[in-house]
N, CA, C and O of each residue as an XYZ file, in Angstrom:
504
protein
N       0.840     -1.187      0.000
C       0.000      0.000      0.000
C       0.876      1.238      0.000
O       1.818      1.355      0.784
N       0.547      2.161     -0.896
C       1.346      3.374     -1.009
C       1.103      4.262      0.205
O      -0.035      4.467      0.626
N       2.187      4.780      0.755
C       2.095      5.730      1.864
C       3.008      6.904      1.583
O       4.167      6.724      1.209
N       2.485      8.107      1.764
C       3.258      9.334      1.610
C       3.234     10.065      2.949
O       2.165     10.281      3.521
N       4.398     10.444      3.445
C       4.496     11.148      4.721
C       5.197     12.478      4.487
O       6.371     12.532      4.120
N       4.441     13.551      4.710
C       4.977     14.907      4.522
C       5.593     15.402      5.822
O       5.137     15.060      6.913
N       6.639     16.214      5.686
C       7.244     16.841      6.853
C       8.009     18.085      6.431
O       8.215     18.328      5.242
N       8.427     18.870      7.418
C       9.287     20.007      7.150
C       8.630     21.368      7.244
O       9.303     22.391      7.120
N       7.330     21.395      7.459
C       6.656     22.681      7.576
C       7.031     23.400      8.852
O       7.698     22.843      9.724
N       6.591     24.652      8.952
C       6.881     25.430     10.149
C       6.519     26.884      9.957
O       5.853     27.259      8.993
N       6.973     27.694     10.895
C       6.744     29.132     10.877
C       8.038     29.821     10.459
O       9.098     29.558     11.027
N       7.951     30.695      9.476
C       9.124     31.390      8.966
C       8.736     32.824      8.615
O       7.588     33.095      8.265
N       9.693     33.729      8.711
C       9.431     35.113      8.321
C       9.485     35.261      6.806
O      10.133     34.477      6.114
N       8.803     36.263      6.312
C       8.841     36.556      4.881
C      10.287     36.714      4.426
O      11.099     37.340      5.108
N      10.600     36.138      3.266
C      11.959     36.147      2.752
C      12.777     34.943      3.163
O      13.870     34.722      2.640
N      12.257     34.163      4.096
C      12.972     32.992      4.577
C      12.780     31.777      3.692
O      12.169     31.850      2.626
N      13.326     30.641      4.164
C      13.298     29.401      3.390
C      12.845     28.230      4.257
O      13.016     28.223      5.476
N      12.266     27.249      3.588
C      11.921     25.970      4.219
C      12.117     24.880      3.182
O      12.011     25.131      1.981
N      12.402     23.670      3.643
C      12.452     22.521      2.743
C      11.475     21.470      3.243
O      11.591     20.964      4.359
N      10.514     21.157      2.393
C       9.553     20.114      2.704
C      10.052     18.775      2.166
O      10.721     18.709      1.135
N       9.714     17.726      2.883
C      10.092     16.378      2.468
C       8.861     15.501      2.360
O       7.890     15.670      3.098
N       8.914     14.568      1.433
C       7.850     13.581      1.266
C       8.518     12.210      1.184
O       9.241     11.912      0.234
N       8.266     11.394      2.184
C       8.801     10.032      2.195
C       7.755      9.100      1.613
O       6.651      8.976      2.142
N       8.114      8.449      0.522
C       7.176      7.578     -0.186
C       7.557      6.118      0.029
O       8.736      5.764      0.004
N       6.556      5.278      0.238
C       6.814      3.857      0.453
C       5.638      3.032     -0.063
O       4.568      3.566     -0.355
N       5.855      1.725     -0.170
C       4.765      0.819     -0.505
C       4.783      0.265     -1.912
O       4.013     -0.643     -2.227
N       5.639      0.789     -2.761
C       5.743      0.254     -4.102
C       6.980      0.846     -4.783
O       7.670      1.698     -4.222
N       7.238      0.380     -5.988
C       8.271      0.991     -6.828
C       7.650      2.181     -7.546
O       6.592      2.053     -8.162
N       8.301      3.335     -7.471
C       7.707      4.550     -7.992
C       8.187      4.939     -9.394
O       7.835      6.005     -9.899
N       8.969      4.095    -10.002
C       9.326      4.393    -11.389
C       8.042      4.410    -12.205
O       7.169      3.561    -12.020
N       7.931      5.378    -13.106
C       6.702      5.517    -13.861
C       5.644      6.335    -13.148
O       4.502      6.403    -13.603
N       6.006      6.955    -12.039
C       5.096      7.794    -11.290
C       5.474      9.262    -11.429
O       6.617      9.608    -11.728
N       4.485     10.109    -11.203
C       4.674     11.546    -11.086
C       4.373     11.939     -9.644
O       3.365     11.525     -9.072
N       5.261     12.743     -9.069
C       5.091     13.224     -7.704
C       4.782     14.719     -7.745
O       5.429     15.474     -8.472
N       3.817     15.129     -6.980
C       3.435     16.540     -6.984
C       3.348     17.118     -5.587
O       3.197     16.392     -4.605
N       3.445     18.430     -5.514
C       3.170     19.182     -4.291
C       1.994     20.108     -4.570
O       1.950     20.803     -5.585
N       1.053     20.098     -3.653
C      -0.106     20.987     -3.710
C      -0.192     21.738     -2.393
O       0.454     21.365     -1.414
N      -0.989     22.793     -2.372
C      -1.203     23.517     -1.123
C      -2.643     23.985     -1.041
O      -3.322     24.177     -2.050
N      -3.083     24.159      0.189
C      -4.449     24.614      0.416
C      -4.471     25.583      1.582
O      -4.131     25.234      2.712
N      -4.880     26.810      1.281
C      -5.030     27.829      2.310
C      -6.467     27.809      2.836
O      -7.358     27.322      2.140
N      -6.714     28.320      4.030
C      -8.070     28.313      4.585
C      -9.061     28.989      3.660
O      -8.826     30.107      3.202
N     -10.172     28.317      3.381
C     -11.218     28.882      2.551
C     -10.942     28.856      1.062
O     -11.722     29.383      0.269
N      -9.834     28.244      0.684
C      -9.472     28.200     -0.738
C      -9.381     26.757     -1.220
O      -9.267     25.826     -0.422
N      -9.434     26.589     -2.534
C      -9.291     25.263     -3.112
C      -7.829     24.832     -3.093
O      -6.915     25.655     -3.034
N      -7.641     23.534     -3.144
C      -6.284     22.997     -3.220
C      -5.688     23.393     -4.575
O      -6.333     23.242     -5.613
N      -4.458     23.897     -4.552
C      -3.841     24.367     -5.792
C      -2.495     23.706     -6.026
O      -1.788     23.320     -5.095
N      -2.172     23.592     -7.299
C      -0.918     22.987     -7.734
C       0.262     23.893     -7.394
O       0.183     25.115     -7.520
N       1.355     23.270     -6.960
C       2.588     24.002     -6.688
C       3.691     23.548     -7.642
O       4.282     24.370     -8.343
N       3.970     22.243     -7.671
C       5.061     21.731     -8.484
C       4.883     20.226     -8.682
O       4.180     19.568     -7.915
N       5.525     19.692     -9.719
C       5.501     18.257     -9.962
C       6.810     17.831    -10.604
O       7.504     18.633    -11.228
N       7.135     16.551    -10.441
C       8.356     15.997    -11.008
C       8.084     14.562    -11.429
O       7.426     13.807    -10.712
N       8.594     14.194    -12.596
C       8.551     12.798    -12.987
C       9.551     12.020    -12.143
O      10.612     12.540    -11.798
N       9.221     10.792    -11.813
C      10.109     10.028    -10.941
C      11.515      9.905    -11.525
O      12.498      9.819    -10.789
N      11.598      9.897    -12.856
C      12.906      9.847    -13.506
C      13.714     11.113    -13.243
O      14.934     11.122    -13.406
N      13.035     12.173    -12.839
C      13.703     13.457    -12.623
C      13.922     14.252    -13.890
O      14.491     15.343    -13.860
N      13.468     13.699    -15.012
C      13.749     14.329    -16.300
C      12.952     15.612    -16.503
O      13.401     16.499    -17.229
N      11.797     15.732    -15.889
C      10.956     16.902    -16.106
C      10.399     17.410    -14.783
O      10.006     16.640    -13.907
N      10.381     18.734    -14.671
C       9.760     19.385    -13.525
C       8.769     20.434    -14.028
O       8.909     20.970    -15.127
N       7.781     20.706    -13.208
C       6.719     21.628    -13.579
C       6.397     22.487    -12.361
O       6.429     22.013    -11.226
N       6.084     23.770    -12.616
C       5.832     24.700    -11.515
C       4.629     25.587    -11.817
O       4.359     25.923    -12.970
N       3.918     25.956    -10.765
C       2.917     26.999    -10.881
C       3.635     28.331    -11.093
O       4.739     28.535    -10.588
N       3.013     29.223    -11.832
C       3.632     30.517    -12.112
C       3.952     31.267    -10.824
O       4.935     32.005    -10.760
N       3.133     31.082     -9.809
C       3.299     31.835     -8.565
C       4.552     31.444     -7.787
O       4.974     32.177     -6.892
N       5.156     30.295     -8.117
C       6.324     29.844     -7.357
C       7.566     29.705     -8.222
O       8.645     29.428     -7.699
N       7.442     29.889     -9.520
C       8.604     29.766    -10.405
C       9.721     30.705     -9.978
O       9.491     31.879     -9.685
N      10.924     30.170     -9.947
C      12.082     30.965     -9.561
C      12.307     31.019     -8.062
O      13.366     31.462     -7.616
N      11.330     30.574     -7.270
C      11.473     30.585     -5.808
C      11.486     29.175     -5.223
O      12.194     28.914     -4.250
N      10.716     28.273     -5.806
C      10.598     26.901     -5.299
C      11.307     25.949     -6.259
O      11.355     26.183     -7.466
N      11.856     24.873     -5.700
C      12.491     23.837     -6.508
C      12.047     22.472     -6.007
O      12.168     22.163     -4.821
N      11.527     21.651     -6.928
C      11.149     20.284     -6.581
C      12.270     19.358     -7.024
O      12.863     19.556     -8.085
N      12.559     18.355     -6.220
C      13.611     17.415     -6.557
C      13.308     16.078     -5.883
O      12.430     15.984     -5.025
N      14.052     15.046     -6.290
C      13.901     13.775     -5.629
C      15.268     13.187     -5.331
O      16.237     13.442     -6.045
N      15.332     12.415     -4.295
C      16.564     11.750     -3.916
C      16.657     10.442     -4.685
O      15.653      9.759     -4.887
N      17.856     10.100     -5.109
C      18.044      8.872     -5.876
C      18.500      7.706     -5.008
O      18.633      6.580     -5.488
N      18.739      7.982     -3.720
C      19.154      6.901     -2.843
C      18.016      6.452     -1.918
O      18.162      5.504     -1.146
N      16.898      7.145     -2.013
C      15.728      6.720     -1.257
C      14.483      7.268     -1.937
O      14.570      8.070     -2.868
N      13.354      6.838     -1.474
C      12.085      7.266     -2.076
C      11.621      8.560     -1.433
O      10.622      8.582     -0.714
N      12.351      9.641     -1.694
C      11.978     10.925     -1.106
C      11.878     11.991     -2.184
O      12.633     11.997     -3.157
N      10.942     12.874     -1.987
C      10.765     14.023     -2.861
C      10.804     15.270     -1.979
O      10.272     15.281     -0.869
N      11.438     16.309     -2.492
C      11.634     17.518     -1.704
C      11.041     18.733     -2.412
O      10.921     18.764     -3.636
N      10.677     19.720     -1.619
C      10.278     21.020     -2.148
C      11.063     22.078     -1.389
O      10.764     22.380     -0.234
N      12.068     22.634     -2.048
C      12.852     23.718     -1.469
C      12.135     25.025     -1.757
O      11.895     25.370     -2.914
N      11.795     25.745     -0.705
C      11.028     26.985     -0.854
C      11.869     28.148     -0.348
O      12.197     28.225      0.836
N      12.210     29.046     -1.258
C      12.994     30.232     -0.924
C      12.170     31.497     -1.138
O      11.129     31.467     -1.794
N      12.640     32.595     -0.584
C      11.953     33.891     -0.738
C      10.467     33.760     -0.433
O       9.626     34.225     -1.201
N      10.155     33.140      0.669
C       8.760     32.886      1.025
C       8.010     34.179      1.280
O       8.554     35.160      1.788
N       6.736     34.141      0.908
C       5.846     35.290      1.061
C       4.664     34.896      1.953
O       4.334     33.714      2.060
N       4.036     35.869      2.583
C       2.860     35.531      3.402
C       1.786     34.773      2.626
O       1.078     33.944      3.197
N       1.662     35.048      1.340
C       0.643     34.349      0.532
C       0.997     32.895      0.251
O       0.189     32.161     -0.319
N       2.189     32.473      0.641
C       2.551     31.056      0.536
C       2.026     30.252      1.722
O       2.136     29.026      1.735
N       1.464     30.923      2.704
C       0.925     30.237      3.878
C      -0.189     29.290      3.489
O      -1.164     29.693      2.855
N      -0.044     28.020      3.871
C      -1.021     26.984      3.511
C      -0.584     25.671      4.123
O       0.514     25.555      4.665
N      -1.463     24.681      4.027
C      -1.064     23.299      4.284
C      -0.561     22.737      2.962
O      -1.246     22.820      1.943
N       0.626     22.172      2.984
C       1.244     21.619      1.785
C       1.123     20.100      1.799
O       1.373     19.449      2.814
N       0.732     19.546      0.643
C       0.506     18.119      0.503
C       1.375     17.532     -0.607
O       1.505     18.112     -1.685
N       1.957     16.393     -0.330
C       2.624     15.603     -1.346
C       1.586     14.676     -1.981
O       0.679     14.197     -1.300
N       1.719     14.425     -3.280
C       0.770     13.560     -3.976
C       1.503     12.735     -5.018
O       2.593     13.098     -5.459
N       0.890     11.609     -5.411
C       1.523     10.731     -6.388
C       0.468     10.137     -7.317
O      -0.679      9.912     -6.931
N       0.893      9.896     -8.540
C       0.045      9.221     -9.506
C       0.932      8.561    -10.556
O       2.086      8.950    -10.736
N       0.397      7.575    -11.238
C       1.141      6.981    -12.347
C       1.190      7.991    -13.483
O       0.229      8.724    -13.718
N       2.295      8.023    -14.170
C       2.511      9.035    -15.207
C       1.791      8.641    -16.485
O       2.019      7.567    -17.042
N       0.923      9.525    -16.936
C       0.256      9.379    -18.232
C       0.393     10.709    -18.939
O       0.040     11.749    -18.383
N       0.899     10.689    -20.152
C       1.257     11.926    -20.841
C       0.092     12.880    -21.002
O       0.294     14.094    -20.974
N      -1.094     12.386    -21.166
C      -2.230     13.253    -21.456
C      -2.879     13.830    -20.205
O      -3.788     14.654    -20.307
N      -2.432     13.413    -19.039
C      -3.074     13.846    -17.799
C      -2.600     15.234    -17.394
O      -1.412     15.545    -17.482
N      -3.526     16.054    -16.955
C      -3.203     17.388    -16.457
C      -2.586     17.261    -15.067
O      -3.272     16.914    -14.106
N      -1.286     17.545    -14.964
C      -0.566     17.355    -13.706
C      -0.960     18.370    -12.643
O      -0.691     18.154    -11.461
N      -1.582     19.456    -13.032
C      -1.921     20.506    -12.076
C      -3.299     20.311    -11.450
O      -3.698     21.090    -10.585
N      -4.021     19.291    -11.871
C      -5.357     19.039    -11.328
C      -5.251     18.046    -10.175
O      -4.880     16.894    -10.397
N      -5.563     18.458     -8.961
C      -5.425     17.538     -7.827
C      -6.311     16.303     -7.969
O      -5.993     15.268     -7.383
N      -7.379     16.368     -8.703
C      -8.259     15.197     -8.872
C      -7.564     14.075     -9.630
O      -8.016     12.931     -9.592
N      -6.477     14.386    -10.315
C      -5.764     13.372    -11.094
C      -4.708     12.625    -10.286
O      -3.974     11.806    -10.837
N      -4.625     12.900     -8.985
C      -3.650     12.227     -8.136
C      -4.372     11.240     -7.224
O      -5.398     11.558     -6.623
N      -3.818     10.048     -7.138
C      -4.475      8.981     -6.383
C      -4.043      8.926     -4.929
O      -4.846      8.629     -4.045
N      -2.769      9.213     -4.685
C      -2.225      9.041     -3.336
C      -1.813     10.400     -2.762
O      -1.286     11.258     -3.471
N      -2.068     10.575     -1.450
C      -1.808     11.857     -0.796
C      -1.147     11.679      0.560
O      -1.421     10.723      1.285
N      -0.270     12.623      0.884
C       0.267     12.695      2.226
C      -0.728     13.378      3.148
O      -1.793     13.822      2.719
N      -0.363     13.453      4.426
C      -1.268     14.003      5.424
C      -1.214     15.528      5.497
O      -2.075     16.154      6.116
N      -0.211     16.120      4.871
C      -0.087     17.570      4.862
C       0.827     18.085      5.956
O       0.937     17.493      7.030
N       1.483     19.204      5.662
C       2.340     19.868      6.636
C       2.103     21.377      6.533
O       2.059     21.932      5.435
N       1.950     22.033      7.685
C       1.581     23.446      7.714
C       2.800     24.328      7.484
O       3.839     24.157      8.121
N       2.653     25.265      6.569
C       3.664     26.294      6.341
C       3.019     27.650      6.631
O       1.996     27.998      6.041
N       3.621     28.401      7.536
C       3.116     29.724      7.883
C       4.224     30.740      7.687
O       5.304     30.618      8.265
N       3.948     31.746      6.865
C       4.932     32.792      6.587
C       4.415     34.093      7.178
O       3.352     34.582      6.795
N       5.172     34.647      8.109
C       4.764     35.888      8.761
C       5.360     37.089      8.034
O       6.452     37.013      7.471
N       4.627     38.195      8.058
C       5.104     39.396      7.366
C       5.969     40.255      8.269
O       6.454     41.304      7.845
C-alpha cells in the first residue's frame, strides 16, 4: 500500500526558506509523477510543483517559479520542495501527492492524483 508522509513545515518570516520532504513507500515509484499541492483556509487545493520520478521533467505553478524547486533523492524514495523567498501568501497546508505518469493527464489538477500525504503546515509571517 502506497504511503506518503509529509514533513518540514513550520513558521518562517517573509523572505525565509523551508524545505519540505515527502517520504514515499509501498511500491516501486518508477513511472510515477510526484506533486506538491497547497491549500489555504477557505481556498481550493492548488498545484505548486511536480516531477517525474525519472527526474527528467519538472513543472511549476507561475506563482512559485524561480522561488521553489522540486527534486527527488536517488538513494531513497523521497521528494523535496525547497522553498525560498517565502511570502505571506505562501501560507497553507502543503501536501505531497503521487500518480502513475500518463502523458495526457493534467498534472496541475489535484483530482488526477491517487495518493496523498497528510499535509504539513507552512506559515509565513510578514
